[in-house]
C-alpha beads as a LAMMPS data file, in Angstrom:
LAMMPS data file: protein, C-alpha beads

184 atoms
183 bonds

1 atom types
1 bond types

-500.0 500.0 xlo xhi
-500.0 500.0 ylo yhi
-500.0 500.0 zlo zhi

Masses

1 110.0

Atoms # bond

1 1 1 0.000 0.000 0.000
2 1 1 1.421 3.394 -1.000
3 1 1 1.566 6.523 1.067
4 1 1 0.703 6.751 4.736
5 1 1 -2.169 4.525 5.786
6 1 1 -3.721 3.284 9.021
7 1 1 -4.318 -0.207 10.356
8 1 1 -7.062 -0.811 12.911
9 1 1 -6.137 -3.717 15.173
10 1 1 -8.941 -5.534 17.000
11 1 1 -8.868 -7.990 19.897
12 1 1 -12.499 -9.208 19.979
13 1 1 -14.382 -9.532 23.235
14 1 1 -17.881 -9.145 24.568
15 1 1 -16.941 -7.568 27.913
16 1 1 -13.773 -5.744 26.841
17 1 1 -12.814 -5.317 23.206
18 1 1 -9.343 -4.019 22.470
19 1 1 -8.646 -1.671 19.591
20 1 1 -5.549 0.148 18.364
21 1 1 -4.717 2.382 15.431
22 1 1 -1.312 2.240 13.840
23 1 1 -0.148 4.649 11.142
24 1 1 2.274 3.249 8.600
25 1 1 4.425 5.440 6.365
26 1 1 6.943 3.402 4.414
27 1 1 8.924 1.468 7.009
28 1 1 7.809 3.674 9.896
29 1 1 5.032 2.720 12.304
30 1 1 3.441 5.137 14.735
31 1 1 0.816 4.412 17.377
32 1 1 -2.102 6.802 17.036
33 1 1 -4.353 5.509 19.810
34 1 1 -5.383 2.387 21.652
35 1 1 -8.055 1.500 24.145
36 1 1 -10.936 -0.775 24.965
37 1 1 -14.656 -0.776 24.417
38 1 1 -16.177 -1.487 27.837
39 1 1 -19.253 -3.618 27.311
40 1 1 -19.691 -5.419 30.628
41 1 1 -22.421 -3.044 31.832
42 1 1 -24.723 -4.033 28.957
43 1 1 -26.850 -6.864 30.259
44 1 1 -27.867 -8.646 27.117
45 1 1 -25.533 -10.122 24.533
46 1 1 -27.401 -8.638 21.569
47 1 1 -27.005 -5.116 22.957
48 1 1 -23.263 -5.730 23.375
49 1 1 -23.012 -6.798 19.735
50 1 1 -24.928 -3.710 18.585
51 1 1 -22.602 -1.485 20.658
52 1 1 -19.512 -3.157 19.173
53 1 1 -20.838 -2.423 15.688
54 1 1 -21.764 1.199 16.418
55 1 1 -18.646 2.080 18.417
56 1 1 -16.291 0.530 15.854
57 1 1 -18.021 2.461 13.064
58 1 1 -17.437 5.645 15.067
59 1 1 -13.737 4.786 15.522
60 1 1 -13.433 4.067 11.788
61 1 1 -15.137 7.364 10.887
62 1 1 -12.830 9.258 13.258
63 1 1 -9.474 7.743 12.210
64 1 1 -10.155 6.499 8.644
65 1 1 -8.087 3.287 8.629
66 1 1 -7.785 1.274 5.419
67 1 1 -7.293 -2.164 6.976
68 1 1 -8.688 -4.068 9.954
69 1 1 -6.351 -6.699 11.415
70 1 1 -8.383 -8.867 13.769
71 1 1 -7.482 -11.718 16.079
72 1 1 -9.310 -14.963 15.318
73 1 1 -11.186 -16.613 18.179
74 1 1 -9.694 -19.830 19.462
75 1 1 -11.196 -22.750 21.301
76 1 1 -10.056 -22.855 24.902
77 1 1 -12.037 -24.705 27.530
78 1 1 -15.473 -23.163 27.099
79 1 1 -17.338 -23.515 23.809
80 1 1 -19.850 -20.817 24.836
81 1 1 -17.027 -18.298 25.274
82 1 1 -15.672 -19.156 21.844
83 1 1 -19.106 -18.675 20.281
84 1 1 -19.495 -15.265 21.943
85 1 1 -16.022 -14.227 20.774
86 1 1 -16.878 -15.417 17.266
87 1 1 -19.986 -13.251 17.264
88 1 1 -17.978 -10.247 18.490
89 1 1 -15.431 -10.888 15.744
90 1 1 -18.159 -11.224 13.107
91 1 1 -19.859 -7.967 14.130
92 1 1 -16.465 -6.213 14.136
93 1 1 -15.742 -7.498 10.657
94 1 1 -19.206 -6.423 9.459
95 1 1 -18.590 -2.891 10.798
96 1 1 -15.266 -2.791 8.945
97 1 1 -16.657 -4.193 5.700
98 1 1 -19.567 -1.738 5.815
99 1 1 -17.061 1.121 6.137
100 1 1 -14.964 -0.168 3.199
101 1 1 -11.999 -1.633 5.122
102 1 1 -9.957 -4.598 3.961
103 1 1 -10.191 -7.290 6.642
104 1 1 -7.367 -9.667 7.594
105 1 1 -7.526 -12.284 10.315
106 1 1 -4.629 -13.751 12.304
107 1 1 -4.519 -16.506 14.881
108 1 1 -3.347 -15.558 18.375
109 1 1 -0.267 -17.752 17.871
110 1 1 0.591 -16.019 14.559
111 1 1 0.273 -12.579 16.183
112 1 1 2.531 -13.530 19.102
113 1 1 5.045 -15.151 16.736
114 1 1 5.124 -12.076 14.504
115 1 1 5.631 -9.632 17.390
116 1 1 7.900 -11.601 19.759
117 1 1 9.271 -14.480 17.717
118 1 1 7.503 -16.896 20.097
119 1 1 3.975 -18.113 19.356
120 1 1 3.540 -19.038 23.017
121 1 1 4.588 -15.656 24.461
122 1 1 2.573 -14.228 27.338
123 1 1 0.424 -11.121 26.930
124 1 1 2.946 -9.247 29.085
125 1 1 5.820 -10.310 26.805
126 1 1 3.865 -9.118 23.757
127 1 1 3.189 -5.772 25.442
128 1 1 6.860 -5.375 26.377
129 1 1 8.006 -6.148 22.843
130 1 1 5.555 -3.599 21.417
131 1 1 7.186 -0.943 23.629
132 1 1 10.528 -1.912 22.096
133 1 1 9.317 -2.104 18.477
134 1 1 7.475 1.217 18.561
135 1 1 10.176 2.854 20.711
136 1 1 7.685 4.274 23.175
137 1 1 6.149 3.429 26.501
138 1 1 2.680 2.188 25.640
139 1 1 0.357 3.057 28.481
140 1 1 -2.673 0.820 28.871
141 1 1 -4.004 -0.933 31.903
142 1 1 -5.787 -3.369 29.593
143 1 1 -3.854 -6.086 27.793
144 1 1 -6.800 -6.315 25.370
145 1 1 -5.660 -2.952 23.943
146 1 1 -2.045 -4.069 23.513
147 1 1 -3.277 -7.338 21.974
148 1 1 -5.155 -5.246 19.397
149 1 1 -1.977 -3.277 18.719
150 1 1 -0.123 -6.570 18.292
151 1 1 -2.654 -7.606 15.616
152 1 1 -1.955 -4.355 13.730
153 1 1 1.828 -4.796 14.033
154 1 1 1.471 -8.417 12.907
155 1 1 -0.320 -7.254 9.775
156 1 1 2.384 -4.686 9.101
157 1 1 5.034 -7.406 9.471
158 1 1 3.151 -9.811 7.207
159 1 1 2.402 -7.219 4.527
160 1 1 5.986 -5.938 4.361
161 1 1 7.473 -9.407 4.289
162 1 1 9.040 -9.093 7.742
163 1 1 6.917 -11.962 9.001
164 1 1 8.220 -14.352 6.367
165 1 1 11.876 -13.331 6.376
166 1 1 12.785 -14.618 9.787
167 1 1 16.359 -15.780 9.891
168 1 1 17.242 -18.991 11.654
169 1 1 20.556 -19.420 13.425
170 1 1 22.464 -22.589 14.174
171 1 1 23.875 -21.157 17.398
172 1 1 24.717 -18.066 19.434
173 1 1 27.989 -17.446 17.595
174 1 1 26.220 -16.936 14.271
175 1 1 23.496 -14.798 15.896
176 1 1 26.076 -12.508 17.564
177 1 1 28.082 -12.238 14.338
178 1 1 24.968 -11.187 12.380
179 1 1 23.565 -8.915 15.136
180 1 1 26.446 -7.111 16.901
181 1 1 24.212 -4.147 17.907
182 1 1 21.951 -6.422 19.948
183 1 1 24.759 -6.965 22.471
184 1 1 24.563 -3.393 23.783

Bonds

1 1 1 2
2 1 2 3
3 1 3 4
4 1 4 5
5 1 5 6
6 1 6 7
7 1 7 8
8 1 8 9
9 1 9 10
10 1 10 11
11 1 11 12
12 1 12 13
13 1 13 14
14 1 14 15
15 1 15 16
16 1 16 17
17 1 17 18
18 1 18 19
19 1 19 20
20 1 20 21
21 1 21 22
22 1 22 23
23 1 23 24
24 1 24 25
25 1 25 26
26 1 26 27
27 1 27 28
28 1 28 29
29 1 29 30
30 1 30 31
31 1 31 32
32 1 32 33
33 1 33 34
34 1 34 35
35 1 35 36
36 1 36 37
37 1 37 38
38 1 38 39
39 1 39 40
40 1 40 41
41 1 41 42
42 1 42 43
43 1 43 44
44 1 44 45
45 1 45 46
46 1 46 47
47 1 47 48
48 1 48 49
49 1 49 50
50 1 50 51
51 1 51 52
52 1 52 53
53 1 53 54
54 1 54 55
55 1 55 56
56 1 56 57
57 1 57 58
58 1 58 59
59 1 59 60
60 1 60 61
61 1 61 62
62 1 62 63
63 1 63 64
64 1 64 65
65 1 65 66
66 1 66 67
67 1 67 68
68 1 68 69
69 1 69 70
70 1 70 71
71 1 71 72
72 1 72 73
73 1 73 74
74 1 74 75
75 1 75 76
76 1 76 77
77 1 77 78
78 1 78 79
79 1 79 80
80 1 80 81
81 1 81 82
82 1 82 83
83 1 83 84
84 1 84 85
85 1 85 86
86 1 86 87
87 1 87 88
88 1 88 89
89 1 89 90
90 1 90 91
91 1 91 92
92 1 92 93
93 1 93 94
94 1 94 95
95 1 95 96
96 1 96 97
97 1 97 98
98 1 98 99
99 1 99 100
100 1 100 101
101 1 101 102
102 1 102 103
103 1 103 104
104 1 104 105
105 1 105 106
106 1 106 107
107 1 107 108
108 1 108 109
109 1 109 110
110 1 110 111
111 1 111 112
112 1 112 113
113 1 113 114
114 1 114 115
115 1 115 116
116 1 116 117
117 1 117 118
118 1 118 119
119 1 119 120
120 1 120 121
121 1 121 122
122 1 122 123
123 1 123 124
124 1 124 125
125 1 125 126
126 1 126 127
127 1 127 128
128 1 128 129
129 1 129 130
130 1 130 131
131 1 131 132
132 1 132 133
133 1 133 134
134 1 134 135
135 1 135 136
136 1 136 137
137 1 137 138
138 1 138 139
139 1 139 140
140 1 140 141
141 1 141 142
142 1 142 143
143 1 143 144
144 1 144 145
145 1 145 146
146 1 146 147
147 1 147 148
148 1 148 149
149 1 149 150
150 1 150 151
151 1 151 152
152 1 152 153
153 1 153 154
154 1 154 155
155 1 155 156
156 1 156 157
157 1 157 158
158 1 158 159
159 1 159 160
160 1 160 161
161 1 161 162
162 1 162 163
163 1 163 164
164 1 164 165
165 1 165 166
166 1 166 167
167 1 167 168
168 1 168 169
169 1 169 170
170 1 170 171
171 1 171 172
172 1 172 173
173 1 173 174
174 1 174 175
175 1 175 176
176 1 176 177
177 1 177 178
178 1 178 179
179 1 179 180
180 1 180 181
181 1 181 182
182 1 182 183
183 1 183 184
């Protein structure tokens, strides 16, 4: 994509939904904003879904992103939770499609791998690595917001080829030889 553009990252949820906007200009990334949609106070699930749709449309109208990078729901222990997350993801995608965004979906493991190099990284490790990548202290008391930012950064990495050009090393000697600046 040419010229500066924005990626809207989404971490779906029905009680807290993370979102983040990342501006990309060539090889530079800049965090515009991040936060959460607080939905817990809505009693019924259908009202939460309506609010997700309406609030995301407002965010899209305000910041004008071109792409939505969204985390795919995964099956944990509770099938009902996965179904609710799937609905939240679907409504988010519908809001983006309605507003003309391109939609890309990444698994949680792919997002963590792209940001930290480890598909099993903790949410705290992902957040810490985002601080390093974006060279700023990202303030958010909600890891849902930093997870959304990670989805946006993952898309940037995948679309620029950074996600597929990971170098593998046979040992520390080769790594140090190829990355002398990482020692300081």
